[in-house]
N, C-alpha and C positions, 0 to 999 in steps of 0.2 A: 946961557946953559951950555955946558960942555958936551962933547960927543962921547957917549959911552965907549968903553974899550971894545975894539974889534967891530964897531958898528959902522954902517955906511949911511951917510946923510943924503936923503932924496936921490936915489940912483936914477940915472937917465935911462938905463937899459936893464933888462933882466935876461936870463938864459933859461930856455926851456930844454929840459933833458930829453924829452920824448917819452920812452918807456924804459924806466930804470931797470938794468939787468938784462935787457934785450937789445942793447945798442948795436950789437953785432948782427942783429937780424932786421934792423930798421929798413934797409933797402927792400927786403922781401916782404915785410909786413905792409909796406906802403901799397903794394899791388892790390891785395884784397880790399883795403880801405878805399882805394881809388875806384875799384869796380863798384863798390857799394854807393859811392858818391855819384858815379855816372848813372847808375840805376835810379837813384833818388832824383837826380836832375831831370832825366828823360821822363820818368813817371809823373812827377809833379808838374812839369811843363805841359805834358799831355793833358792832365786834368784841368789845368788853368786855361788850356786852349779849348777843350771840349765844353766845359760847363758854361762859359759865357755865350757861346754861339748856339747851344741847343736850348730852345725855349722850354721844352718839357723838363729841363733840369733846373729851371729857375724856381726852385722850391727851397725852404729853409735848410733841409738836410744837405743839399748839394752846395748851397751858399756857404754853410759851415765847412763843408769838405774843401771848397776852394780856398777858404781862409786857412785851413789846416795845411793845404799844399803850399800856400805862400809862406807860412811859418816854417815849414820843413825846408823849403828852398833857402830861407834866411839862415837857418841853423847850419846847413851844409856850407853856405858861403862864409859864415863866421868862423868855422872850425877847420874846414878841409884845406884851403890853400896853405896856411902856415904849417899845419900838421904834415902835409905831404912834402913841404919844403924842408922840414926837419928830417923826415925819413930818408929822402932822396938826395938832398944837397947839403945836409948838416948845417942848415941855416937856422941855428938855435937862438941867436940874439934877437931881441925884440924890444922896441922902445917901451918904457914903462907905461906911458900914457896910452899907447896902442894896446898894451896888455889889459889895462883897465877898461878900454873900449870894448875889446873882445869879451872880457868878463861880463860886462853889462849886456851886450847883445845875446850872448849864449844863454844867460840865466833869464833875461827878459823874454826871449823867444820860447824858452822852456815853460815859463809861466803862462804865456799866451796859448801855447799848445794845450796845456792842462785845462785852461779856461774854455777853449774851443771844444775839447772832449766833454766837458760838463754841459756845454750848450747843446751838443749833439745828443747827449743822454736825455736832456730835458725834452728835446724835440721828439725823440723816440717814445718817451713817456707819454707825451700829449697825443702823439699819433696813434698809439695803441690803446691807451687807457681812456682817452676822451677824444676820439677821432672826429666827432661832429663839430667840435669847437676848435680844431687844430688851426684852421685858417684865421679864425677870429682871435685866437690867443697870440699866435706867432705872425703878427702883421709886419710889414716892412719897417715901420717905426720901432717896434719892439726888437726886431732883429738888429737894426742899426745901434740901438742903445745897448744891447747885449754885447755886440762886437766892440763898441767903444769902451764899455765897462771892463771887459776882459783885457783890452790893450792898456787902458789907463792904470788898472790895478798892478799889472806887471811892471810897467814903466816907472811908476812912483815908488813901489816897494823895492824893486831891484836897483833903481837909480840911486838909492841911499847907500848901497853896498860900497861902490867905489868912493863915495864921499867920505864914509867912515874910515876907509883905508887911507885916504889922503890926509886925514887929520894927524896921522902919525908919520914922523919924518925919518925915524931911524930904523934901519934894517940890519939884521945879523947875517943875512945872506941875500944874494940876488939870483940864486939858482933854484928854479921851480922844477920839482921832480914830477913833471906832468907833460902831456903833449899839447895842452892848451891852458889858458889862464882860468883855472877854476877858482872859485872864491876862497875856499879853505886852504888850497895850495898856496895862494898869494898871502893870506893872513898869516900862515906859518913863517913867512919871511920877516914879519914885523918884529921889532925889538921894543917891547913895551907892553902895557896892559891891553890885551886884545879881547878881554872878556865881553866888551860891548859888541865887537865885531862877531864873535862866536854866537852870542845870545841873539843878536838881530838876524844873523844868518839862519838860525834855527826858527826864529819867528817867521821869517819870510817863507821858509820851506813849508811850515805847517799852515801858514795863512793862505798859501796858494795850493801846493800839492795836497796837503792834508785835508783842507776844507773841501777841495774839489773831489778828492777820492771818496770821502764820506758821502757826499751827495750823489756822486755817480753810482756808488753801491746802493744807496737808497732807491734811486731811480730804476736801476735794473732789477732790484728785488721786487718792487711794485709791478714792473713790467712782467716779470716771470709769474708772479701771482695772478695777474690778469690773464696772461696767455694760457696758463694751465686751467683756468676756469672758463675758457671759451667752449661753447657747446659742440662745435664742429671740429673734427680732426684736421681737415684741410685748412681751416682758419688758424689753428694752433701752429701747424707747420709753416704756413706763410709768415706769420708773425715772428716765429723763431728764426726763420731764414733772414728776415730783415735785420735782426739784432745780432746775428752771428759775427759779422764783420766788426761791428762796434765793440762787442765784448772782447774779441781778439785784440783789437787795437788798444782798448782800455787796459787789458792785462799786460801786454808787452810794454806799454809806457810806464805804468805805475810800479810794476814789479821791478823793472830795471832801475827806475828812478830811486826808489827807496832802498834798494840794495846798494846802489852807488852812494847814496847820501849817508846811510848809517855805517857802512864799512869804512868810509873816509873819516868819520868822527869817533866811532866807538869800537870798530872791529879790529881784528888782527889778521887781515887778509894781506897776502904778499903784495908789495907795491905794484909789481908788473901786472898781477891779476886784476887788482882794483882799477888801474889805469886803462887796461884793455877793455874791461867791462864798462867803465864809465864812458869811454870813447864809443864803444858799440851802442850804448844807451842813447847817445846823441845822433848816431848815424844810421843805425838799423831801422828805427821807426820811420824816418823819412823815406827809406827805400821800400819798406814793406807796406806802408799805408796805401800808396797808389795801386799796388798789386792786389792787396786784400779787397779794397773797395772796387777795383776794376773787375775782379773775378766775381764778386758777390752782387754787384749792381748791374742788372740787365741792361739798363739804358746806356751806361758807360761802356759796357762790354760790346754792345752792338755797334756803337759809334766808333770804337777803336778798330773793330774788325772791318767796318766799312771804310775807314781811312786807309788801312793796309791793303784792302782789296782793290781800292781805286788806284793805289800806287803800283800794285802788281799789274793791273790792267794797262796802266799808262806805260809801263816798261816793256810790255809785250808788243 
């Protein structure tokens, strides 16, 4: 079979543009993104340090929170180093296999994060709507199976995306108009019938994000119905307070996720705006999650304050 005109056969490398139209601002754009990554790193490492050593935090909600922190750290590690290298050092070239590896880890970790948010919503549903059976339902065995199922679903479904890309050998370009290897940005480079790639990408998005979002909404709807039917005002306020952080994290994740997803496929958003927002979607939740849960969760807040108080006393 001959090579189509102007096509490239199995390129060894690709070039990431960064943020098209804002190349002259890359150096300065890198600083706020770097700050967000540092906040995410420190916050999530702090959570992963506190939760295992505090016995009163060995509960389903905090176990899921630790898994969320680990996933957020993975997302930052997958996207930040190369992105900052593009912004600060113009290191735009990337091996194609490394690009596919980054694509896999970014989307798989996104899928895991979505699954963990669903598990956290289910935990809050049981804790508020059926509190007497909470420990009987969410046993260590069930928790392990839930975490394994979330990871397996993301790995299997997302793992097929780079395989489907690899089946096509001809590319009409090797320049990716993005700051990281996003699935549709890579698919647009392919020269051939990519309908399977697009359709399966949609299926993965709805099988993970769509499925999870529906059931998270159902969970919080049932939670709110139960809360507002509690007889005592204090009990209602306490229950609402425990859900505030979860609802905030849920909204920031899914609203940004679906905006990024639909604007890339069906919208007419300026490329620089879409890429900025899709990058923020990946980096802002990992930075905000530890702050939100740290502020709203008394046990974590007290432990963090105790750590910093001890450090201040040691320095004096």
